[in-house]
A tleap script that builds the chain and sets N, CA, C and O, in Angstrom:
source leaprc.protein.ff14SB
mol = sequence {
  NMET GLN VAL ILE ILE ASP LYS HIE SER LEU
  LEU VAL LEU THR LYS GLU SER GLY LEU LYS
  ARG LEU LYS THR PRO PHE ASN VAL ILE CYS
  ILE VAL ALA VAL LYS THR ILE ILE VAL GLY
  ASP LYS CYS GLU VAL ASP LEU VAL ILE LYS
  CYS SER VAL TYR ARG LEU LYS TYR ARG ILE
  LYS GLY GLN LEU TYR PRO TYR TYR LEU PHE
  ILE VAL CYS ILE ASP LYS VAL PRO CPRO
}
set mol.1.N position { -28.064 23.302 22.129 }
set mol.1.CA position { -29.449 23.246 22.553 }
set mol.1.C position { -29.564 22.490 23.821 }
set mol.1.O position { -28.990 21.412 23.970 }
set mol.2.N position { -30.316 23.054 24.761 }
set mol.2.CA position { -30.432 22.426 26.056 }
set mol.2.C position { -31.816 21.645 26.004 }
set mol.2.O position { -32.857 22.170 25.609 }
set mol.3.N position { -31.710 20.332 26.449 }
set mol.3.CA position { -32.950 19.523 26.535 }
set mol.3.C position { -33.267 19.400 28.021 }
set mol.3.O position { -32.411 18.988 28.804 }
set mol.4.N position { -34.478 19.750 28.410 }
set mol.4.CA position { -34.929 19.614 29.747 }
set mol.4.C position { -35.860 18.457 29.885 }
set mol.4.O position { -36.905 18.389 29.239 }
set mol.5.N position { -35.474 17.552 30.728 }
set mol.5.CA position { -36.353 16.332 31.004 }
set mol.5.C position { -37.125 16.544 32.239 }
set mol.5.O position { -36.592 16.897 33.291 }
set mol.6.N position { -38.342 16.333 32.105 }
set mol.6.CA position { -39.306 16.480 33.176 }
set mol.6.C position { -40.071 15.135 33.424 }
set mol.6.O position { -40.870 14.693 32.598 }
set mol.7.N position { -39.802 14.551 34.529 }
set mol.7.CA position { -40.411 13.227 34.793 }
set mol.7.C position { -41.949 13.250 34.996 }
set mol.7.O position { -42.595 12.203 35.030 }
set mol.8.N position { -42.495 14.423 35.125 }
set mol.8.CA position { -43.874 14.549 35.422 }
set mol.8.C position { -44.707 15.277 34.356 }
set mol.8.O position { -45.800 15.778 34.620 }
set mol.9.N position { -44.128 15.313 33.117 }
set mol.9.CA position { -44.869 15.849 32.019 }
set mol.9.C position { -44.263 15.378 30.689 }
set mol.9.O position { -43.162 14.832 30.620 }
set mol.10.N position { -45.084 15.635 29.606 }
set mol.10.CA position { -44.656 15.212 28.298 }
set mol.10.C position { -45.109 16.323 27.321 }
set mol.10.O position { -46.251 16.769 27.432 }
set mol.11.N position { -44.320 16.764 26.424 }
set mol.11.CA position { -44.637 17.736 25.455 }
set mol.11.C position { -45.159 17.010 24.143 }
set mol.11.O position { -44.449 16.170 23.591 }
set mol.12.N position { -46.350 17.333 23.679 }
set mol.12.CA position { -46.826 16.718 22.486 }
set mol.12.C position { -47.262 17.812 21.468 }
set mol.12.O position { -47.659 18.917 21.836 }
set mol.13.N position { -47.171 17.471 20.289 }
set mol.13.CA position { -47.607 18.427 19.196 }
set mol.13.C position { -48.907 17.910 18.584 }
set mol.13.O position { -48.970 16.797 18.062 }
set mol.14.N position { -49.949 18.755 18.663 }
set mol.14.CA position { -51.275 18.403 18.204 }
set mol.14.C position { -51.644 19.324 17.003 }
set mol.14.O position { -51.178 20.459 16.903 }
set mol.15.N position { -52.459 18.810 16.143 }
set mol.15.CA position { -52.909 19.560 14.958 }
set mol.15.C position { -53.854 20.771 15.400 }
set mol.15.O position { -53.840 21.856 14.819 }
set mol.16.N position { -54.657 20.479 16.463 }
set mol.16.CA position { -55.624 21.509 16.870 }
set mol.16.C position { -55.023 22.617 17.605 }
set mol.16.O position { -55.333 23.766 17.292 }
set mol.17.N position { -54.145 22.381 18.608 }
set mol.17.CA position { -53.705 23.354 19.510 }
set mol.17.C position { -52.190 23.535 19.583 }
set mol.17.O position { -51.671 24.212 20.471 }
set mol.18.N position { -51.502 22.922 18.639 }
set mol.18.CA position { -50.017 23.023 18.624 }
set mol.18.C position { -49.302 22.276 19.749 }
set mol.18.O position { -49.704 21.162 20.084 }
set mol.19.N position { -48.266 22.850 20.335 }
set mol.19.CA position { -47.503 22.276 21.380 }
set mol.19.C position { -48.214 22.393 22.693 }
set mol.19.O position { -48.622 23.469 23.131 }
set mol.20.N position { -48.355 21.159 23.347 }
set mol.20.CA position { -49.091 21.128 24.546 }
set mol.20.C position { -48.371 20.259 25.582 }
set mol.20.O position { -47.860 19.188 25.256 }
set mol.21.N position { -48.336 20.740 26.855 }
set mol.21.CA position { -47.631 19.959 27.951 }
set mol.21.C position { -48.684 19.153 28.651 }
set mol.21.O position { -49.626 19.748 29.173 }
set mol.22.N position { -48.598 17.828 28.704 }
set mol.22.CA position { -49.409 16.944 29.472 }
set mol.22.C position { -48.704 16.677 30.706 }
set mol.22.O position { -47.546 16.258 30.688 }
set mol.23.N position { -49.388 16.914 31.861 }
set mol.23.CA position { -48.800 16.638 33.176 }
set mol.23.C position { -49.297 15.296 33.649 }
set mol.23.O position { -50.442 14.920 33.399 }
set mol.24.N position { -48.417 14.563 34.346 }
set mol.24.CA position { -48.847 13.292 34.942 }
set mol.24.C position { -49.857 13.498 36.046 }
set mol.24.O position { -49.759 14.483 36.777 }
set mol.25.N position { -50.775 12.656 36.190 }
set mol.25.CA position { -51.095 11.477 35.349 }
set mol.25.C position { -51.756 11.870 34.072 }
set mol.25.O position { -52.586 12.779 34.048 }
set mol.26.N position { -51.405 11.208 33.019 }
set mol.26.CA position { -52.238 11.344 31.726 }
set mol.26.C position { -52.477 9.944 31.214 }
set mol.26.O position { -51.867 8.971 31.658 }
set mol.27.N position { -53.381 9.881 30.270 }
set mol.27.CA position { -53.871 8.528 29.789 }
set mol.27.C position { -53.224 8.236 28.505 }
set mol.27.O position { -52.937 9.131 27.709 }
set mol.28.N position { -52.981 6.935 28.285 }
set mol.28.CA position { -52.523 6.407 27.010 }
set mol.28.C position { -53.383 5.102 26.663 }
set mol.28.O position { -53.973 4.467 27.537 }
set mol.29.N position { -53.397 4.785 25.401 }
set mol.29.CA position { -54.049 3.557 24.996 }
set mol.29.C position { -53.034 2.628 24.394 }
set mol.29.O position { -52.210 3.013 23.564 }
set mol.30.N position { -53.117 1.358 24.846 }
set mol.30.CA position { -52.144 0.389 24.356 }
set mol.30.C position { -52.460 -0.027 22.847 }
set mol.30.O position { -53.596 -0.328 22.482 }
set mol.31.N position { -51.420 -0.015 22.059 }
set mol.31.CA position { -51.532 -0.422 20.686 }
set mol.31.C position { -50.750 -1.751 20.317 }
set mol.31.O position { -50.860 -2.299 19.220 }
set mol.32.N position { -49.957 -2.206 21.340 }
set mol.32.CA position { -49.290 -3.472 21.186 }
set mol.32.C position { -49.359 -4.196 22.546 }
set mol.32.O position { -48.863 -3.654 23.533 }
set mol.33.N position { -49.931 -5.354 22.630 }
set mol.33.CA position { -50.037 -6.069 23.894 }
set mol.33.C position { -48.687 -6.346 24.552 }
set mol.33.O position { -47.704 -6.743 23.926 }
set mol.34.N position { -48.715 -6.109 25.846 }
set mol.34.CA position { -47.484 -6.281 26.624 }
set mol.34.C position { -47.802 -6.716 28.089 }
set mol.34.O position { -48.578 -6.054 28.778 }
set mol.35.N position { -47.206 -7.810 28.538 }
set mol.35.CA position { -47.494 -8.294 29.895 }
set mol.35.C position { -49.001 -8.462 30.047 }
set mol.35.O position { -49.646 -9.171 29.274 }
set mol.36.N position { -49.562 -7.775 31.091 }
set mol.36.CA position { -51.024 -7.926 31.305 }
set mol.36.C position { -51.839 -6.817 30.663 }
set mol.36.O position { -53.043 -6.727 30.901 }
set mol.37.N position { -51.221 -5.982 29.865 }
set mol.37.CA position { -51.949 -4.941 29.211 }
set mol.37.C position { -52.266 -5.395 27.779 }
set mol.37.O position { -51.371 -5.760 27.017 }
set mol.38.N position { -53.590 -5.361 27.423 }
set mol.38.CA position { -53.999 -5.806 26.086 }
set mol.38.C position { -54.236 -4.581 25.149 }
set mol.38.O position { -54.401 -3.451 25.607 }
set mol.39.N position { -54.246 -4.843 23.896 }
set mol.39.CA position { -54.578 -3.812 22.910 }
set mol.39.C position { -55.897 -3.173 23.217 }
set mol.39.O position { -56.888 -3.874 23.417 }
set mol.40.N position { -55.945 -1.821 23.262 }
set mol.40.CA position { -57.112 -1.107 23.468 }
set mol.40.C position { -57.315 -0.671 24.916 }
set mol.40.O position { -58.191 0.151 25.187 }
set mol.41.N position { -56.528 -1.200 25.852 }
set mol.41.CA position { -56.599 -0.893 27.269 }
set mol.41.C position { -56.176 0.613 27.470 }
set mol.41.O position { -55.157 1.058 26.941 }
set mol.42.N position { -56.954 1.325 28.208 }
set mol.42.CA position { -56.677 2.673 28.585 }
set mol.42.C position { -55.857 2.622 29.888 }
set mol.42.O position { -56.293 1.964 30.832 }
set mol.43.N position { -54.733 3.263 29.979 }
set mol.43.CA position { -53.868 3.198 31.086 }
set mol.43.C position { -53.427 4.599 31.507 }
set mol.43.O position { -53.426 5.536 30.708 }
set mol.44.N position { -53.039 4.720 32.831 }
set mol.44.CA position { -52.656 5.987 33.325 }
set mol.44.C position { -51.096 6.038 33.531 }
set mol.44.O position { -50.528 5.156 34.174 }
set mol.45.N position { -50.470 7.015 33.009 }
set mol.45.CA position { -48.965 7.181 33.121 }
set mol.45.C position { -48.762 8.071 34.272 }
set mol.45.O position { -49.357 9.148 34.321 }
set mol.46.N position { -47.931 7.677 35.235 }
set mol.46.CA position { -47.643 8.479 36.405 }
set mol.46.C position { -46.179 9.052 36.431 }
set mol.46.O position { -45.805 9.854 37.287 }
set mol.47.N position { -45.414 8.591 35.459 }
set mol.47.CA position { -43.921 8.999 35.377 }
set mol.47.C position { -43.451 8.801 33.985 }
set mol.47.O position { -43.784 7.807 33.339 }
set mol.48.N position { -42.660 9.760 33.500 }
set mol.48.CA position { -42.007 9.679 32.131 }
set mol.48.C position { -40.472 9.619 32.412 }
set mol.48.O position { -39.948 10.455 33.147 }
set mol.49.N position { -39.789 8.660 31.842 }
set mol.49.CA position { -38.368 8.458 32.030 }
set mol.49.C position { -37.599 8.423 30.744 }
set mol.49.O position { -37.974 7.693 29.827 }
set mol.50.N position { -36.565 9.165 30.645 }
set mol.50.CA position { -35.688 9.150 29.469 }
set mol.50.C position { -34.925 7.837 29.512 }
set mol.50.O position { -34.439 7.394 30.553 }
set mol.51.N position { -34.842 7.215 28.288 }
set mol.51.CA position { -34.133 5.933 28.231 }
set mol.51.C position { -33.286 5.899 26.949 }
set mol.51.O position { -33.735 6.303 25.877 }
set mol.52.N position { -32.044 5.404 27.093 }
set mol.52.CA position { -31.104 5.444 25.953 }
set mol.52.C position { -31.482 4.435 24.898 }
set mol.52.O position { -31.135 4.613 23.731 }
set mol.53.N position { -32.181 3.384 25.268 }
set mol.53.CA position { -32.697 2.381 24.260 }
set mol.53.C position { -33.912 2.744 23.592 }
set mol.53.O position { -33.999 2.747 22.364 }
set mol.54.N position { -34.935 3.079 24.429 }
set mol.54.CA position { -36.269 3.322 23.880 }
set mol.54.C position { -36.695 4.850 23.797 }
set mol.54.O position { -37.848 5.178 23.515 }
set mol.55.N position { -35.794 5.661 24.033 }
set mol.55.CA position { -35.971 7.210 24.089 }
set mol.55.C position { -36.765 7.535 25.385 }
set mol.55.O position { -36.251 8.219 26.270 }
set mol.56.N position { -38.003 7.045 25.484 }
set mol.56.CA position { -38.864 7.358 26.635 }
set mol.56.C position { -39.481 6.080 27.074 }
set mol.56.O position { -39.745 5.204 26.250 }
set mol.57.N position { -39.725 5.940 28.363 }
set mol.57.CA position { -40.522 4.919 29.001 }
set mol.57.C position { -41.585 5.554 29.838 }
set mol.57.O position { -41.366 6.616 30.422 }
set mol.58.N position { -42.711 4.943 29.911 }
set mol.58.CA position { -43.833 5.377 30.743 }
set mol.58.C position { -43.923 4.391 31.939 }
set mol.58.O position { -43.744 3.182 31.790 }
set mol.59.N position { -44.207 4.963 33.117 }
set mol.59.CA position { -44.508 4.088 34.321 }
set mol.59.C position { -45.984 3.990 34.417 }
set mol.59.O position { -46.700 4.981 34.561 }
set mol.60.N position { -46.451 2.695 34.328 }
set mol.60.CA position { -47.837 2.407 34.395 }
set mol.60.C position { -47.988 1.335 35.447 }
set mol.60.O position { -47.374 0.273 35.348 }
set mol.61.N position { -48.787 1.596 36.441 }
set mol.61.CA position { -49.014 0.620 37.561 }
set mol.61.C position { -47.688 0.074 38.118 }
set mol.61.O position { -47.522 -1.111 38.411 }
set mol.62.N position { -46.743 1.055 38.242 }
set mol.62.CA position { -45.411 0.547 38.855 }
set mol.62.C position { -44.416 -0.116 37.946 }
set mol.62.O position { -43.321 -0.459 38.393 }
set mol.63.N position { -44.764 -0.325 36.620 }
set mol.63.CA position { -43.962 -1.086 35.673 }
set mol.63.C position { -43.538 -0.054 34.578 }
set mol.63.O position { -44.330 0.836 34.269 }
set mol.64.N position { -42.361 -0.142 34.008 }
set mol.64.CA position { -41.854 0.703 32.931 }
set mol.64.C position { -42.105 0.038 31.611 }
set mol.64.O position { -41.826 -1.152 31.466 }
set mol.65.N position { -42.630 0.769 30.625 }
set mol.65.CA position { -42.937 0.361 29.279 }
set mol.65.C position { -42.477 1.340 28.273 }
set mol.65.O position { -42.629 2.544 28.480 }
set mol.66.N position { -41.893 0.867 27.135 }
set mol.66.CA position { -41.470 1.808 26.054 }
set mol.66.C position { -42.694 2.561 25.527 }
set mol.66.O position { -43.785 2.004 25.400 }
set mol.67.N position { -42.484 3.818 25.230 }
set mol.67.CA position { -43.530 4.776 24.895 }
set mol.67.C position { -44.211 4.291 23.603 }
set mol.67.O position { -45.407 4.552 23.476 }
set mol.68.N position { -43.574 3.610 22.625 }
set mol.68.CA position { -44.149 3.365 21.331 }
set mol.68.C position { -45.154 2.185 21.424 }
set mol.68.O position { -45.708 1.794 20.396 }
set mol.69.N position { -45.396 1.628 22.579 }
set mol.69.CA position { -46.455 0.632 22.695 }
set mol.69.C position { -47.777 1.259 22.989 }
set mol.69.O position { -48.771 0.550 23.143 }
set mol.70.N position { -47.830 2.551 23.074 }
set mol.70.CA position { -49.060 3.330 23.481 }
set mol.70.C position { -49.258 4.571 22.582 }
set mol.70.O position { -48.298 5.096 22.019 }
set mol.71.N position { -50.507 5.023 22.460 }
set mol.71.CA position { -50.783 6.349 21.871 }
set mol.71.C position { -51.250 7.177 23.072 }
set mol.71.O position { -51.868 6.647 23.996 }
set mol.72.N position { -50.956 8.453 23.052 }
set mol.72.CA position { -51.278 9.403 24.092 }
set mol.72.C position { -52.744 9.882 23.799 }
set mol.72.O position { -53.096 10.210 22.666 }
set mol.73.N position { -53.566 9.902 24.873 }
set mol.73.CA position { -54.920 10.451 24.802 }
set mol.73.C position { -54.846 11.903 25.128 }
set mol.73.O position { -54.346 12.272 26.191 }
set mol.74.N position { -55.340 12.768 24.225 }
set mol.74.CA position { -55.408 14.193 24.397 }
set mol.74.C position { -56.801 14.693 24.314 }
set mol.74.O position { -57.462 14.538 23.288 }
set mol.75.N position { -57.279 15.310 25.404 }
set mol.75.CA position { -58.652 15.831 25.391 }
set mol.75.C position { -58.632 17.096 24.480 }
set mol.75.O position { -57.727 17.930 24.501 }
set mol.76.N position { -59.695 17.143 23.707 }
set mol.76.CA position { -59.827 18.324 22.809 }
set mol.76.C position { -59.887 19.607 23.641 }
set mol.76.O position { -60.561 19.667 24.669 }
set mol.77.N position { -59.188 20.601 23.186 }
set mol.77.CA position { -59.248 21.928 23.846 }
set mol.77.C position { -60.370 22.726 23.274 }
set mol.77.O position { -60.384 22.842 22.049 }
set mol.78.N position { -61.298 23.287 23.961 }
set mol.78.CA position { -62.283 24.167 23.441 }
set mol.78.C position { -61.746 25.362 22.775 }
set mol.78.O position { -60.697 25.847 23.198 }
set mol.79.N position { -62.392 25.912 21.723 }
set mol.79.CA position { -61.785 27.086 20.955 }
set mol.79.C position { -61.874 28.324 21.773 }
set mol.79.O position { -61.439 29.388 21.333 }
savepdb mol mol.pdb
quit
């Protein structure tokens, strides 16, 4: 199986619309406080990077953070 890494998008699986590609920039919400980002802050991801330790990292305001500190915001797709 070939895995294609795209630094400017993320594939997510949603209940409503199935598989969806989010292109950067996309928004995330912090669920674990880290550095200057507090829980509940909405942040913009401008780059997605594969990481051997954390699987994925998001670049937010020029800093890299593990993906699991955030939840991805997905706008509802009209029917």
